[in-house]
N, C-alpha and C positions, 0 to 999 in steps of 0.2 A: 504494500500500500504506500503510495507516494505521500511525502510530507505536505502539509498545507502550505500554501503560498504565504510569504511574509506580507503582512498588511502595511501598506505604505500610505499614510495619511498626508495629503498635500494641502497645506494651508496657504490660502492666497487672499488677495483683496486687502482688508485691514482698514483701520480708521485714519491712517496718515494721508498726507497730500500725495503720496506715491501709490495710492490705491490702484489706479488704472495701469501703472507700470507693472505692478504685481500680477494683475490679471493676464497680461501678455506673457509674462514669464511662465505662469502656471500652465497655460495652454500648450506651450512648447515642451515643457518638462514632462507633462502627462503623456503627450503624444510620443515622446522619445523613450519613455520608460519601458522596460522589458515586461510585457504582460504575461509572459510565461514564468516570470520570477516573482511578481507582486500582484496582490489584490489592491488595485488603486482606488483610493477613497478621496475624491476631491471635496474639500470643505472650504467654502467661501465665507469670509468675514465681511459683513456689510459695513458701510460707513457709520452706521449707528451702533456698531459693535455686536450685532446679533450674528450667530453662526448658522450657516445653511449647508445641509448635505446636498451637494449637487448631483441628484440622481440622474438628471438628464445627461450630464457629462459622463457619469459612470456607465450608463447604458450605451452611450456613443462609443466609448472606449472598448466595451465588451463586444460591440458589433464591428469594431475596426473602422469606425467612421472618423472623419476629420473633425477636430475641435475648432478649427479656424485659428485666427491670429490672437484672439482674446477670449477669455472665459468669463461669462457673466456670473454674478453672485445670485444664485437662485436655488430653489428647492426648499424642503421643509426646514423649519428652525429646529436646531438640535442643541442639546446640553453639551457644552464644551468638554466636560469631564467624561461623559459617556462616549463621545466620538473619539477622543484620544486614547481611552483605555480599552474600548471594545469589549469583547466578552472575557478576555483574559486567557482564552484557549489558544489563540493564535498570536504569535509575536507581532508587535506593532512597532514601527519606526515612524516618527513624524518628520516631514520635510517642510520646514517653514520657508515660504517664499514671500515673506511679508517685508517689503522694503520700508525703511524709515521707522519713525517712532511707533511704539506699541507692537513691535514685531521683530525689529532688527536690534533693539536696544536692551535686550536681556529680560524684558517683561514676559514674553511668551516662553522664553527659555527657562525662566524661574518657575513658571507654572508646570512645565514639563518635568523639571527636576523634582518638584513636590510630589508628583504622581509617579515618579520613577519610570518615566517613559523615555527611551532613547530617541535622540533627535539629531538631525544633520546640522553641522556647523558649529560655530563658536559657542562657548558656555556663557553663563550669566555675566561674569566679570568682564571677559574680553568683548562680548557683544556691547555691553554698556559703555565700556571704555572707548572702543573704536567708533561708536556712534557719536560720542561727545568729542568733537574735533579738538576742542581746547584742552581737555584732559589727556587725550591721546598724544598731543604734541608735548605736553609736560613729561609724560612717561618716556616717550621716544627720546626727548632731549636728555633725560637722565641716563638712557642707555647709549648715548653717544651717537644717535642717528642724525645725520645732517638734514637740516630743514631750512625752508625759507623763513625770514623773520616775520613775527606776528605779535599781536596783542589780543587779549580778550576783554570783553566787558560783560558785566552781569547786571541785568535790569533790576533796579531797586537797591543795588549795592554801589555801582559805578555810575557816574554822571555821563550819559551818552555824548554830550557836547565836549566834555573834558577829554573823554576817550578819543573822540575824533581829532581834537587838537594834538593829543599825544601821538596818534597814529601818523599824522602829517609830519610832525617833528621827527619821529623816530624812523618811520618807514618811507616817508616821501609820498609823492603821488606819481602815477595812479596806484590804487590799492584795490584788493578784492574783499568783499564783505560777505560773510556766510553765516546763516544760523548754525550754531554748534551741533545741534541734533537734527540733521535733515540730510537727505541724499538726493541723487538724481539732479543735482544743481538747482533744486527748488529753493527760491529765496536768495540765490547768489547773484550779486551784481558787481559791476566794475565802477569805481568812482575816480574821475579825473580832476575833480575840484572839491573844495570844501563843501559847497552846496550839495553836490552829488553825494558826497560821503554822508552828510546828515540824512539825506533821503534814503540812501542805501541802508544805513543803520536802522532807521524807522521801518523800512521794508522787511529787514531780517528779523526784527523784533515781533513781527506778526506771526512768525513761525516758532520762535523759541525765546527764552529769557536770557540766553547766553549767545553772544555774537563773537565771531572770530574775524579780525581784520588782518589781512596778509599783504605783504609787499607783492607787487606785480613782478613776476619772474619772466624774463625773456629767455625761454628755453623750450625744448621739445617735451611733449606730454607722452610719457612712456609708462606702460603698465605691465605688471608681471602677475601671473596667476600662481597661487600657492595651494598645495593639497597635502594633507597629512596631519599627524598629531605631534608626537615628540620629535620625529625626524622628517620635517616637511620637504616635499619636492616642489620644484618651480618650473614654470613654462619658459619657453623662449619669450623675450620681451615683445610687446606689440606697441605700435605708436598710433596715437590719435592725432589726426590733422584736421582741426576744426574748420567748419565752413563759415563761421562767423568770428567775432572778436575773441571769443573763448568758447569752450565746449559746454554750452548751456543746455537747458531742458529742450528747447526747440531743436537744437542741433542733434540731440540724442534721439528724440522720440517723435518729432513732428516733420521737420524738413528732410532729415536723413542726409544732410549735406556733408557731414563729417566723413573723412576717409579713414579707414582702419588699415594699417599696414602691418602685416604679420608674416614673418618676423620683422621687427623694426630693423631699419638699415643702420646698423651700429658696428663698430670694430669689435672683433671677438672679445677683446679684453674688457671693453665697456659693457658688452652684453653679460659677460660673466660677473662683473661687478654688480650689475643690477640684480641678477638672480641671487647672488650671495647676500646682498643688502635686503632684498625682499624676505628671504628666510630669516634674517636677523630681526627684522621688524615683526614678523609673524610670531617669533618666539618671545620677543620682548613684551609684546602686548598679550601674551598668553592665548593666542588663537589656537583653535583646533578645527579639523575638518577642512574648511576652505576659507579663502580670502583673496581679494584682488588688491594688490599694493600699487598705488599710483605715485609716480615720480615726475619731477621736472628734471631735465638734463641740460645743463649748461656745459657744452663741450669745451668752450674756451674760458670757462669761469670756475665755478665751485664744483662742477661735476654733478653728482647725483644728489637731489634734494627730495626728501619725502614730502608728498602732498597729503595723501590720506589713505586710510585702509577701509575697504568695503567688505563687510563680513557676509552679506548676502548680495553678491553682485548680480547684475542682469544675467539671465540664463536662457535667453532665446538663442537659436542657432546663429543669429547675426550678432550676438553680444560678444564682447571681447573675451570674457573668461572662458567659455567653452571653445571659442575659435582658437585661442592661444593653446589650449590643451590639445585640440585637434592637430595643430601644427607641431606639437611636441610629441604626438603619437598616441594620444588617448581620445578615442571617439566619444561622441556625445552620450550614447547609451552606457558605455563603459564608465564614463565619468560619474553618472548617477549611481551605478553599482559601487564604485569605489567610495563614494561619499556615504552610502548606506552602511557599508562595512566599517568605515572609520567611525561612524556614529555608534555602531554596536560595540566596537572596541572601547571607545571612551566610556560608554555606559557600563560595561563589565568592569572597567577599572574603577570608576567612581563608586559603584555599588559594592565593590569588594573591600572597601575600607572598613575597619573595625569601628564600632560606636561604643564599645565596652570601655569602662574605666579601668 
């Protein structure tokens, strides 16, 4: 008698501003997952926070039908605990594809830890840390990771106008302004004047109470995929060539004008340095499973500068993370399998610790 298939619960949607991006990611991951290895359970989280078992998508997958480019959040409302734990008779692994706050920031990961459910990707601490760009920069700096110059401001603690003046004094203009806890370039803007900087800070504060202001770096945008736990593997570097002033939300998801060059056209030594540094960043921020590490590269200046770490990167076939792994020799379906196995390994390790005094 054959063993029952592993139950793979795919969470998508969510309550963040990246809800729609997550729906696209989920459609492609579910389509690519090996249906002979998993019972696929698509669960959409609506913008109001309700969880829906997408029976339509599950039936389409069982019939071998195409899910399209994006997955709607639909189906009966379900209890989150019931859907992630299942019956207990079949092993469950959860694959969170929830970009942004309340999904990529350790909140979902914490819930899964409480119920002792294995899940793909980084744990509570590293998820929260990498989501908060300000704190991630602090830890990376302590680990000796080279970065561009930055300052942070916290609403209610720091005076935004004083922070703007300090940024101009210390970083010069132009600068980039980002909500600390957001992804997909949501709320990110470039400021070329004091007036634009004030507006950019006000705009970023719509999404978060912590804002990061960074110097503008004239360098190439290079990304490296990382996969693993204690001994991470890395991809060949890939390069983003923006279609606008910088790689913004429109460039990523609307116009599609950005060019992805994989592998990036780099000297062998520089490519090796990027991969080594990406593994160092992954380890320093205590990541597990997967992450995409983004750099700026100043070939005639400071060399490699960490930009940020994305613990749930875009996962469509056109996204950088799976494309870089494909170029490194790991096909899209195999990448999903590797991530599931890494999740199970981390879970075995964490649940094996003694709680006795």
